[in-house]
Structures are given as structure tokens and as C-alpha cells.
C-alpha positions as CSV (number, residue, x, y, z in Angstrom):
1,M,-29.3,-27.0,11.0
2,F,-28.0,-30.5,10.5
3,E,-28.1,-32.9,7.6
4,R,-27.1,-36.1,9.2
5,E,-26.1,-37.7,12.6
6,E,-24.1,-40.7,13.3
7,N,-24.6,-42.1,16.9
8,P,-23.4,-45.7,16.8
9,R,-23.7,-46.3,20.5
10,N,-27.2,-44.6,20.7
11,V,-26.3,-42.1,23.3
12,T,-29.5,-40.4,24.5
13,E,-28.2,-38.5,27.6
14,A,-25.0,-37.2,29.0
15,D,-23.6,-35.2,32.0
16,I,-20.6,-33.9,30.1
17,V,-20.3,-33.2,26.3
18,V,-16.9,-32.5,24.8
19,G,-17.6,-30.7,21.5
20,I,-15.2,-30.3,18.6
21,A,-16.3,-28.0,15.7
22,S,-14.6,-28.8,12.4
23,Y,-14.1,-28.2,8.7
24,Q,-11.4,-30.1,6.9
25,E,-9.5,-31.2,10.0
26,A,-8.8,-34.8,9.0
27,D,-5.1,-34.2,9.7
28,S,-5.6,-33.0,13.2
29,I,-8.9,-34.0,14.8
30,A,-7.8,-37.4,16.1
31,Y,-5.4,-35.9,18.7
32,P,-7.9,-33.7,20.6
33,T,-10.4,-36.5,20.4
34,E,-8.0,-38.9,22.0
35,Q,-7.0,-36.5,24.7
36,A,-10.6,-35.6,25.6
37,S,-11.4,-39.3,26.0
38,L,-8.4,-39.8,28.2
39,G,-9.3,-36.8,30.4
40,L,-12.9,-37.9,30.8
41,K,-12.0,-41.4,31.7
42,K,-9.2,-40.4,34.1
43,Y,-11.0,-37.6,36.0
44,Y,-14.7,-38.3,35.6
45,P,-15.1,-42.1,35.1
46,D,-18.5,-42.1,36.8
47,R,-20.1,-39.4,34.6
48,K,-22.0,-40.0,31.5
49,A,-20.0,-38.4,28.8
50,V,-19.8,-38.2,25.0
51,I,-17.5,-36.6,22.4
52,L,-19.5,-34.7,19.8
53,N,-18.0,-33.6,16.4
54,C,-20.0,-31.0,14.7
55,D,-18.7,-30.7,11.1
56,N,-19.4,-28.8,7.9
57,D,-19.6,-31.9,5.7
58,S,-15.8,-31.9,5.3
59,P,-14.7,-33.5,2.0
60,D,-11.3,-34.5,3.4
61,G,-12.5,-37.4,5.5
62,T,-12.8,-35.6,8.9
63,E,-15.8,-37.8,9.8
64,Q,-14.0,-41.0,9.1
65,V,-10.9,-40.0,11.1
66,F,-13.1,-38.8,14.0
67,M,-15.3,-41.9,14.1
68,G,-12.3,-44.1,13.6
69,T,-10.3,-42.7,16.5
70,K,-10.1,-45.3,19.3
71,T,-11.8,-43.9,22.4
72,E,-13.4,-45.4,25.5
73,I,-15.9,-42.5,25.5
74,P,-18.7,-42.8,23.0
75,K,-18.8,-40.4,20.0
76,I,-21.4,-38.7,18.0
77,Y,-20.9,-37.0,14.6
78,I,-23.3,-34.3,13.2
79,T,-22.9,-32.5,9.9
80,T,-24.5,-29.5,8.3
81,P,-25.8,-29.9,4.7
82,P,-23.3,-29.8,1.9
83,D,-22.0,-26.3,1.0
84,T,-23.0,-24.9,4.3
85,P,-19.7,-23.9,5.9
86,G,-19.6,-21.8,9.0
87,K,-18.2,-22.3,12.5
88,G,-21.4,-20.8,14.0
89,Y,-23.6,-23.4,12.3
90,N,-21.5,-26.1,14.0
91,F,-21.9,-24.5,17.4
92,E,-25.7,-24.0,16.9
93,N,-25.9,-27.8,16.2
94,M,-23.7,-28.4,19.2
95,F,-25.9,-26.3,21.6
96,R,-29.1,-28.0,20.3
97,K,-27.6,-31.5,20.9
98,V,-26.4,-30.5,24.4
99,L,-30.0,-29.6,25.2
100,E,-31.3,-32.8,23.6
101,L,-28.9,-34.8,25.8
102,D,-29.9,-32.7,28.8
103,A,-26.2,-32.2,29.5
104,K,-25.0,-30.2,32.5
105,M,-22.0,-28.8,30.7
106,L,-20.3,-28.5,27.4
107,I,-16.5,-28.3,27.0
108,C,-15.4,-27.2,23.5
109,V,-11.9,-27.6,22.1
110,D,-10.5,-26.6,18.7
111,A,-10.0,-29.4,16.2
112,D,-6.5,-28.3,15.4
113,L,-5.1,-28.4,18.9
114,L,-1.6,-29.8,19.5
115,S,-1.2,-28.8,23.1
116,I,-4.4,-30.2,24.7
117,T,-3.8,-32.7,27.5
118,P,-6.2,-34.9,29.5
119,E,-5.9,-32.3,32.3
120,W,-7.7,-29.7,30.2
121,I,-10.9,-31.5,30.9
122,K,-10.4,-31.2,34.6
123,Y,-9.4,-27.5,34.3
124,F,-12.7,-26.8,32.6
125,V,-15.0,-29.0,34.7
126,E,-13.7,-27.7,38.1
127,P,-15.1,-24.2,37.8
128,M,-18.3,-25.5,36.2
129,E,-18.8,-27.6,39.4
130,D,-18.4,-24.4,41.4
131,G,-21.4,-22.9,39.7
132,Y,-19.9,-21.0,36.8
133,D,-21.7,-20.8,33.5
134,F,-19.0,-19.8,31.1
135,I,-15.3,-20.5,31.3
136,N,-12.9,-18.7,28.9
137,P,-9.3,-19.9,28.4
138,I,-6.0,-18.4,29.6
139,Y,-3.1,-19.3,27.4
140,S,0.5,-18.4,26.9
141,R,0.4,-17.0,23.4
142,H,3.0,-15.4,21.1
143,K,2.8,-11.6,21.5
144,Y,1.7,-11.4,17.8
145,D,-0.8,-14.3,17.8
146,G,-4.4,-13.2,18.2
147,T,-4.3,-9.7,16.8
148,I,-8.1,-9.5,16.4
149,T,-8.4,-10.5,20.1
150,N,-5.8,-8.0,21.2
151,N,-6.8,-5.0,19.2
152,L,-10.6,-5.4,18.9
153,C,-12.3,-8.1,21.0
154,L,-10.4,-7.7,24.3
155,P,-10.6,-3.8,24.2
156,L,-14.4,-3.9,23.4
157,V,-15.2,-6.4,26.1
158,Y,-13.0,-4.6,28.6
159,G,-13.8,-1.1,27.6
160,L,-17.5,-1.3,27.0
161,F,-18.8,-4.4,28.9
162,N,-16.4,-3.9,31.8
163,R,-15.1,-7.4,31.9
164,N,-11.4,-8.4,32.0
165,I,-11.6,-11.5,29.9
166,R,-8.2,-12.0,28.2
167,Q,-9.3,-14.5,25.6
168,P,-12.9,-13.6,24.6
169,I,-12.6,-15.5,21.3
170,G,-10.2,-18.2,22.5
171,G,-11.8,-21.1,20.7
172,D,-11.6,-23.4,23.8
173,F,-14.2,-22.9,26.5
174,A,-16.8,-24.5,28.7
175,M,-20.5,-23.6,29.3
176,S,-23.5,-24.7,31.3
177,G,-26.5,-26.2,29.6
178,K,-28.4,-23.2,30.9
179,L,-26.2,-20.8,28.9
180,A,-26.4,-23.0,25.8
181,K,-30.2,-22.7,25.9
182,H,-29.9,-18.9,26.4
183,L,-27.6,-18.5,23.4
184,I,-29.9,-20.4,21.1
185,C,-32.7,-17.9,22.0
186,Q,-30.6,-14.8,21.1
187,P,-30.8,-13.1,17.7
188,W,-28.2,-14.7,15.4
189,H,-26.9,-12.6,12.5
190,R,-25.4,-14.3,9.4
191,T,-21.9,-13.5,10.6
192,T,-22.8,-15.2,13.9
193,E,-23.2,-18.5,12.0
194,E,-19.6,-18.1,10.8
195,Y,-16.5,-16.9,12.6
196,G,-18.5,-14.4,14.7
197,I,-19.7,-17.1,17.0
198,D,-17.0,-16.8,19.6
199,I,-17.4,-13.1,20.4
200,F,-21.2,-13.6,20.2
201,M,-21.0,-16.2,23.0
202,T,-18.8,-14.2,25.3
203,M,-20.7,-10.9,24.8
204,N,-24.1,-12.6,25.3
205,A,-22.9,-14.5,28.4
206,I,-21.9,-11.1,29.9
207,L,-25.1,-9.4,28.9
208,G,-27.2,-12.3,30.2
209,G,-25.7,-12.0,33.6
210,F,-24.1,-15.4,33.6
211,R,-21.3,-16.3,36.1
212,M,-18.0,-16.3,34.2
213,G,-14.6,-17.5,35.0
214,E,-11.2,-18.2,33.3
215,T,-9.0,-21.3,33.4
216,G,-5.3,-21.6,32.7
217,L,-4.4,-24.1,30.0
218,G,-0.7,-23.5,29.5
219,A,0.3,-22.8,25.9
220,K,-2.0,-22.9,22.9
221,I,-0.3,-24.7,20.1
222,H,-2.4,-24.9,16.9
223,K,-2.5,-23.6,13.4
224,P,-1.9,-19.9,14.2
225,S,-3.4,-16.9,12.5
226,A,-1.1,-13.9,12.5
227,P,-3.0,-10.9,11.1
228,K,-4.8,-12.0,8.0
229,L,-7.5,-10.7,5.7
230,G,-10.5,-12.6,4.8
231,P,-13.8,-13.7,6.2
232,M,-12.6,-14.1,9.8
233,F,-12.0,-10.4,10.3
234,L,-15.3,-9.3,8.7
235,Q,-17.4,-11.9,10.6
236,V,-15.9,-11.4,14.1
237,V,-15.9,-7.6,13.9
238,S,-19.4,-7.3,12.4
239,T,-20.8,-9.6,15.1
240,A,-19.0,-7.6,17.8
241,F,-20.2,-4.3,16.5
242,L,-23.8,-5.5,16.1
243,T,-23.8,-6.8,19.7
244,V,-22.4,-3.6,21.0
245,I,-25.0,-1.5,19.3
246,R,-28.0,-3.8,20.1
247,S,-27.1,-3.8,23.8
248,F,-26.2,-0.1,24.1
249,E,-28.8,0.5,26.8
250,E,-27.5,-2.4,28.8
251,W,-23.8,-1.5,29.0
252,K,-23.7,2.3,28.8
253,D,-24.4,3.0,32.5
254,T,-22.0,0.4,34.0
255,E,-18.4,1.4,35.0
256,A,-16.4,-0.9,37.3
257,I,-14.2,-3.5,35.7
258,D,-15.1,-7.1,36.8
259,Q,-12.3,-9.6,37.0
260,S,-13.2,-13.2,36.5
261,P,-11.8,-15.8,38.9
262,L,-8.9,-18.0,37.6
263,Y,-8.8,-21.8,37.8
264,G,-6.4,-24.3,36.2
265,L,-2.8,-23.7,35.6
266,R,-1.3,-20.5,37.1
267,R,2.2,-20.8,35.7
268,K,3.3,-19.3,32.4
269,M,4.4,-21.7,29.6
270,P,6.6,-21.1,26.6
271,A,4.5,-19.6,23.8
272,Q,4.2,-21.1,20.3
273,K,6.7,-19.7,17.8
274,L,5.2,-17.5,15.1
275,E,6.7,-16.2,11.9
276,V,5.6,-12.6,11.2
277,D,6.2,-10.7,7.9
278,R,6.0,-7.0,8.8
279,A,6.5,-6.0,5.2
280,A,3.4,-7.9,4.1
281,I,1.4,-6.4,7.0
282,E,2.5,-2.9,6.0
283,K,1.5,-3.5,2.4
284,N,-1.9,-4.7,3.5
285,A,-2.2,-1.6,5.7
286,R,-1.4,0.9,3.0
287,D,-3.3,-0.9,0.2
288,G,-6.4,-1.3,2.5
289,F,-6.3,2.4,3.5
290,V,-6.0,3.7,-0.1
291,E,-8.7,1.4,-1.4
292,A,-11.2,2.6,1.2
293,Q,-9.9,6.1,1.7
294,G,-13.1,7.9,0.5
295,Q,-15.3,5.9,2.9
296,I,-12.8,6.3,5.8
297,E,-12.9,10.1,5.4
298,K,-16.7,10.1,5.9
299,Q,-16.5,7.8,9.0
300,L,-13.6,9.3,11.0
301,S,-13.4,12.7,12.8
302,P,-11.6,15.2,10.5
303,D,-8.4,15.6,12.7
304,L,-8.0,11.9,13.1
305,Y,-8.5,11.3,9.4
306,K,-5.8,13.9,8.6
307,D,-3.3,12.4,10.9
308,L,-3.9,8.9,9.6
309,T,-3.7,10.0,5.9
310,S,-0.2,11.5,6.5
311,M,0.8,8.1,8.0
312,F,-0.7,5.8,5.4
313,C,0.1,7.9,2.3
314,G,3.9,8.0,2.4
315,G,4.6,8.5,6.1
316,T,5.5,6.1,8.9
317,I,2.5,4.1,10.1
318,D,2.5,4.7,13.9
319,I,-1.1,4.6,15.1
320,S,-1.1,5.1,18.8
321,A,-3.5,3.2,21.2
322,E,-5.4,6.5,21.6
323,Q,-5.8,7.0,17.9
324,W,-6.8,3.3,17.4
325,C,-9.5,3.6,20.1
326,Q,-11.0,6.7,18.5
327,T,-10.9,4.9,15.1
328,V,-12.8,1.9,16.4
329,Y,-15.4,4.0,18.2
330,D,-15.9,6.2,15.1
331,M,-16.4,3.1,13.1
332,I,-18.9,1.6,15.5
333,A,-20.9,4.9,15.3
334,A,-20.7,4.8,11.5
335,F,-21.7,1.1,11.5
336,A,-24.8,1.9,13.5
337,V,-26.3,4.0,10.8
338,A,-24.7,2.6,7.6
339,P,-27.0,1.0,5.0
340,D,-24.2,-1.3,4.1
341,Q,-22.6,-2.3,7.5
342,L,-20.2,-4.8,6.1
343,S,-18.6,-2.1,4.0
344,V,-17.8,-0.2,7.1
345,V,-16.0,-3.2,8.6
346,E,-14.2,-3.7,5.2
347,S,-12.9,-0.1,5.4
348,L,-11.5,-0.8,8.9
349,K,-9.2,-3.6,7.6
350,G,-6.3,-1.4,6.5
351,L,-6.4,0.6,9.7
352,Y,-6.4,-2.7,11.7
353,F,-3.3,-3.8,9.9
354,G,-1.7,-0.4,10.6
355,R,-2.4,-0.7,14.3
356,A,-1.0,-4.3,14.3
357,L,2.1,-3.0,12.5
358,A,2.6,-0.1,14.9
359,F,2.3,-2.4,17.9
360,M,4.8,-4.8,16.4
361,N,7.3,-2.0,15.6
362,K,7.1,-0.7,19.1
363,T,7.4,-4.1,20.9
364,W,9.6,-6.0,18.5
365,D,12.4,-6.4,20.9
366,W,10.3,-6.5,24.1
367,R,9.7,-9.5,26.3
368,T,6.3,-11.1,26.1
369,D,5.3,-9.8,29.5
370,A,6.1,-6.2,28.6
371,A,4.1,-6.6,25.4
372,E,1.2,-7.9,27.4
373,E,1.3,-4.8,29.6
374,E,1.0,-2.7,26.4
375,I,-2.0,-4.7,25.3
376,M,-3.8,-4.2,28.6
377,A,-2.8,-0.5,28.6
378,Q,-4.7,-0.2,25.3
379,A,-7.7,-1.9,26.8
380,D,-7.6,0.6,29.7
381,I,-7.7,3.4,27.1
382,F,-10.8,1.9,25.5
383,H,-12.4,1.9,29.0
384,D,-11.3,5.5,29.8
385,K,-12.7,6.8,26.5
386,R,-16.0,4.9,26.5
387,D,-17.9,8.1,27.0
388,Y,-16.7,9.2,23.6
389,L,-18.7,6.3,22.0
390,I,-21.6,6.7,24.3
391,K,-22.1,10.3,23.3
392,K,-21.8,9.4,19.6
393,L,-24.4,6.6,19.9
394,E,-26.8,8.8,22.0
395,A,-26.6,11.4,19.2
396,I,-27.8,9.0,16.5
């Protein structure tokens, strides 16, 4: 759905599209635009390329900054109608434009990136030239950056879909035109049109049997999102749960973990610094649990509910990885039959903050690589206990 397009150089076809989705990124969009142009010119000067900004009618001048950024590569700007925010709407417009341009590949980078270099273009294009359809990023990230990834998206992709994809909602990725066409044809929920788009893409690429890889990009430096409430949590988790339930017959009989090949940078880089307020996270955990306690009791197994109540109502919040796995799987089963599915996800918020807090308390003095091992150990638990969810969904 788009309201308006600006295409001053009348680009009608392209081999490579670099897409930047945005909403109110006037203060940051120029840098990734410049770096993308430099990368395309340096490494692929003979390819037809375009930089495409898909925007949500930003009132802060994002369009003017993007179109005014000096680049040798041509640019196209597309916007949704006024008052139609949503990252997924931007990606839907992006996919349709990729098909219209008959592009071989789309490289997408976040509009707030501070760490992108011209080499990122090469790191994405190389695996695509080897025949891969979807390339997820590998970053060095602070051990507490990306808690939705670490505690929900990674465990579900690893545990249920049997794919070891470290950043399934990384924000920066590449895909083939073939995959873009496939994604347009899948059922899109309202939450997919918003922040749910990233997990939607990864899960549907897996379910569609597309060839997937990963590429190392060094560190990700951007506007970080330590655990936060709000629409992102609801939209990402709702989309993930919907996809898990809809595709149950496709994933339930698979077992072996598939490791994607790695391209790009292999070395680790210093991660972005991140300020974390554990007291605020604990308050969100306790308040969220108490607010939804009646609903949580109906959705969790009795023994688990009893253990969690003693933690959240006066005790020490120390949710183990095993308890967290059972919590998420109980919630997916409840979500499958709930008349109000968003309320189920809402009720998970306090428990999510509790799990994030427990992980932080355990790993506070740990090195990043040790914390990373703990994150992957949790993903292993989700895989080991996948039969628990399968039995619950089969009984519905």
C-alpha cells in the first residue's frame, strides 16, 4: 500500500535493490544511504542498482534528507498514506517494488545504523551469488541487547523449526526476488504489517524451503532496545505464535538442527555499550505479573504457576531456562484457542521481563562469550522439550 513515489531518475529495472525502511529517521538515514551507495559503486559498478527508501510519511523530513543525500547510485522514495505507520507496510511496498523492477536481490539495512560500511554490501551479495535466497546477519551485540531475539525468536526458530539462525529478527538482511514474491503471497496478519515483519520473513523462508545463510557484519551500532514494553513485543510475539500454530503440521515431524553457512566477517568485534536498569526491569516484571495474574493462572500448568507466583509476589525472580521454555509453550497452546489472542501475549510481558531479569542476574559479571553459551543452552532446551508443545497442540 503506497501513497506516493518519487523516482527522479526514472529507474525501471535493477539487479540490486538496497532497501531502507523508515519512520522519523531524518537524523540518521543519510549515513546508511551514503554507505550503501559507496558499497554498490565500489564492488558492483557494472550492476544496475537503486537505493529504495520505504517510509511511513515521516513528518520530520526523512524524505528530504534521503533524497537530498548525495549518492552516485539513483534513489527512489515510496511512502504509505498519512497515519499508516508500520514497518511491515514498508517492507510490503519494498517487496512489490523489487518485483516491479525485476531485481535479482534485495539488501535491506536499518535506517538508524551507525556501523554500516561499504563492505556490508559485498558481505550480503556474495552468498546471494552462491544461490542463497535469504541471508540473516551475524553481529557482535551486547549480551543484553536483543532480549526478544534471545528469549523468544531464537529459541522458537531453533527449537521448533530446527534452524540455528542467531539473528532471526536482525533488521539487516538480503533476499532473492524469488523469496520476495513468495512472502507477498503468504497470509499477512495485522501484526505482520508492523514490527512482526522480521520474524515473519525468517519463519516463512524456512517453511518455504528456501536456501538460507548468515553473514558476519562485525558490530551492530544503532539505537538499541534493551527490554521494553510497547507495540514491538506484542507484534513480534503475536506474529511468531501465529506462524508456529499455522505451520504446525509442517514442523512437528522434523528433528535435526540445520546450521546455515557463514559468509562475511568471521572475527568478533567490540559490542555496542548498553545501559541497563535492572530495577526498572524488575518493576515491569512484578507489575506485569500481578496485572495479568488471573489470566496467567488459566494459561500455565498448575505447578509452574505456583512456582512463578512465589517468585513474582515477594520472592526472588529467578526463572530458569526450563521454566521459561514451559511458560512459552503453555502460552502458545493458550494462544491457539484464545478468542482474544493479543491478551495472551499481553499476559506474557511480565514473565518475559522476569526471564530477562533472571538471565541478567545470573550473567551480570560474565564475559560476553559465556553469556552467549547460556543463550544457546536455552535454545537447546526449547528443542529438547519441543514434544511438550507438540502434545499440547495435538490435543487441541
